[in-house]
C-alpha positions in Angstrom: -18.6 -31.6 25.7 -18.9 -32.5 21.7 -15.9 -32.7 19.5 -17.6 -31.3 16.7 -16.0 -29.2 15.2 -17.3 -25.8 14.6 -18.2 -25.2 10.9 -17.0 -21.6 10.3 -13.4 -22.9 11.7 -13.7 -26.2 10.0 -11.4 -25.2 7.2 -10.1 -21.9 5.7 -11.8 -21.1 2.7 -9.6 -19.1 0.0 -11.0 -16.2 -1.5 -13.3 -16.8 -4.6 -12.4 -15.2 -7.9 -15.0 -12.3 -7.4 -14.0 -11.5 -4.2 -10.4 -11.3 -5.1 -11.4 -9.1 -7.7 -13.2 -6.8 -5.5 -11.2 -6.6 -3.0 -8.4 -5.5 -5.5 -10.5 -2.9 -6.7 -11.7 -0.9 -3.2 -8.4 -1.4 -2.0 -6.5 -0.3 -5.1 -9.3 2.7 -4.7 -8.8 3.4 -0.8 -5.0 3.7 -1.7 -5.4 5.9 -4.4 -7.6 8.2 -2.5 -5.1 8.3 0.1 -2.1 9.6 -1.9 -4.7 11.7 -3.8 -5.1 13.7 -0.4 -0.9 13.9 -0.1 -0.3 14.6 -2.8 -2.6 17.7 -2.3 -1.1 18.4 0.8 2.5 18.2 -0.7 3.7 15.6 1.9 4.8 12.4 0.8 4.5 9.0 2.4 5.2 5.1 3.1 6.2 2.7 0.3 6.3 3.4 -3.5 3.4 5.1 -3.3 6.1 7.8 -1.4 8.2 7.3 -3.9 5.8 8.3 -6.9 4.8 11.1 -4.8 8.1 12.4 -4.7 9.2 12.0 -8.5 6.1 14.0 -8.8 7.2 16.8 -7.3 11.0 17.2 -8.5 9.9 15.4 -12.1 7.7 16.3 -15.0 5.7 13.4 -14.1 2.2 12.4 -12.7 2.0 10.1 -9.5 -0.3 7.3 -11.9 2.7 7.2 -13.8 5.3 7.3 -11.7 3.6 4.6 -9.5 3.5 2.3 -12.1 6.9 2.9 -13.5 8.7 2.7 -10.3 6.8 -0.8 -9.5 8.1 -2.7 -12.8 11.2 -3.7 -11.3 9.7 -5.4 -8.4 7.6 -7.9 -10.2 10.4 -9.7 -11.0 10.9 -10.0 -7.7 7.1 -10.9 -7.3 6.9 -13.8 -9.8 10.8 -15.2 -8.8 10.1 -15.2 -5.1 6.5 -15.5 -4.2 5.1 -17.1 -7.2 3.0 -16.7 -10.3 -0.5 -16.0 -8.9 1.1 -13.3 -6.4 2.8 -11.9 -9.6 -1.0 -11.7 -11.7 -2.5 -10.2 -8.2 0.6 -7.8 -7.6 0.7 -6.7 -11.4 -3.2 -6.3 -11.7 -3.3 -4.6 -7.8 -0.6 -2.1 -8.9 -2.4 -1.2 -12.5 -5.2 -0.7 -10.6 -3.9 1.8 -8.5 -2.1 4.1 -11.0 -5.8 3.3 -13.0 -7.4 4.9 -9.9 -5.0 7.9 -9.3 -5.2 8.6 -12.9 -8.9 8.9 -12.4 -9.0 11.0 -9.4 -6.6 13.1 -11.0 -9.4 14.2 -13.2 -12.0 13.8 -11.1 -11.6 14.7 -8.0 -10.0 18.9 -7.2 -8.7 19.7 -3.9 -8.1 23.3 -3.6 -6.8 23.3 0.2 -5.9 20.7 3.0 -4.2 21.1 5.9 -1.4 18.6 6.0 -2.0 16.9 9.6 -5.7 15.6 7.9 -4.2 14.5 5.1 -1.4 12.8 6.6 -4.0 10.8 9.1 -6.5 10.3 6.8 -4.6 9.9 3.8 -2.3 7.3 5.5 -5.1 5.6 7.2 -7.2 5.2 3.9 -3.9 3.9 1.7 -3.2 1.6 4.8 -6.5 0.1 4.8 -6.0 -0.2 1.0 -3.0 -2.1 1.3 -4.2 -4.2 3.8 -7.6 -5.1 1.6 -4.8 -6.2 -1.1 -2.6 -8.3 1.1 -5.6 -9.5 2.7 -6.0 -10.7 -1.1 -2.5 -12.2 -1.4 -1.1 -9.3 -3.8 1.9 -7.0 -3.2 0.9 -3.2 -3.9 4.5 -2.1 -4.6 7.7 -2.2 -4.9 8.1 -1.9 -0.3 5.3 -4.4 0.0 6.5 -7.0 -2.5 10.4 -7.4 -0.5 8.4 -6.9 2.9 6.3 -10.2 2.0 9.0 -11.8 0.9 10.8 -11.2 3.8 8.1 -12.1 6.0 8.3 -15.5 3.8 11.6 -16.1 4.2 12.6 -14.7 7.6 9.2 -14.3 9.4 9.8 -10.3 10.0 6.5 -8.4 10.4 5.7 -6.8 7.3 4.7 -3.5 9.0 8.1 -3.0 11.0 10.1 -4.3 7.6 7.4 -1.4 5.7 8.4 1.4 8.8 12.5 1.0 8.8 12.3 0.5 4.3 9.8 3.8 4.4 12.3 5.4 7.0 14.7 5.6 4.5 11.9 7.3 2.0 11.6 10.1 4.3 15.2 10.5 4.9 15.7 11.0 0.7 12.1 13.3 0.8 13.5 15.9 4.1 16.3 17.3 0.9 13.2 17.5 -1.9 10.4 18.9 0.5 9.8 21.9 2.7 11.1 21.1 6.1 7.9 21.9 7.7 6.3 18.9 5.5 8.8 16.5 6.8 7.1 15.4 10.2 3.5 15.2 8.4 5.2 13.2 6.3 6.1 10.7 9.2 2.6 11.2 10.2 1.6 9.7 6.7 4.1 7.0 7.4 2.8 5.8 10.8 -1.0 6.0 9.7 -0.1 3.3 6.9 2.3 1.1 9.4 0.3 1.4 11.9 -2.6 0.4 10.4 -0.6 -2.6 8.7 0.7 -3.6 12.7 -2.4 -3.6 14.0 -4.4 -5.3 11.2 -1.7 -7.6 9.2 -1.4 -10.8 11.4 -1.2 -14.3 9.4 -2.6 -17.0 11.3 -5.6 -15.0 13.1 -7.7 -15.2 10.6 -8.9 -17.6 8.5 -9.8 -16.2 5.0 -6.7 -16.4 2.7 
């Protein structure tokens, strides 16, 4: 048997700048579409996206503006704990999600949507978007940044940490949204976290 290493696995190749830009652009779009579906149904979801949705129900502020403002304090953690490159990508990711949310708010008008579909489809789309941005080493929001930091420091699962933090967000939302929508909000959190638990496994993939 030859000792030659298969070239595809000989060395992990970092993403190029073009790949990072495309990954952040498409990931942020998927997340914005997911949040837009959930906004149309009146439910909340995981992470700072869920907090931004909740803020948009309680205050005279749009989801895109709330998402940007709520994430600003976490940029400090991204800079100090995860490095300059992660900080810059995280700022870009949050800015892109906010931009896409503003675009979808103008370009996508949803008159009616079943909350169950919004929870599953919106949560899955948002989870896939978060996964794409994590693949390119960007934290998209405070919960993700905090979860990534804990994974690096403690080795804890990003998916399970996000799920725990999101449970606290849902508990806070229960008092602010109609009770019949709470179960669908839980479904959306499960959909988002399920994507991360199933597919975000550092070490399994070489494209880091």
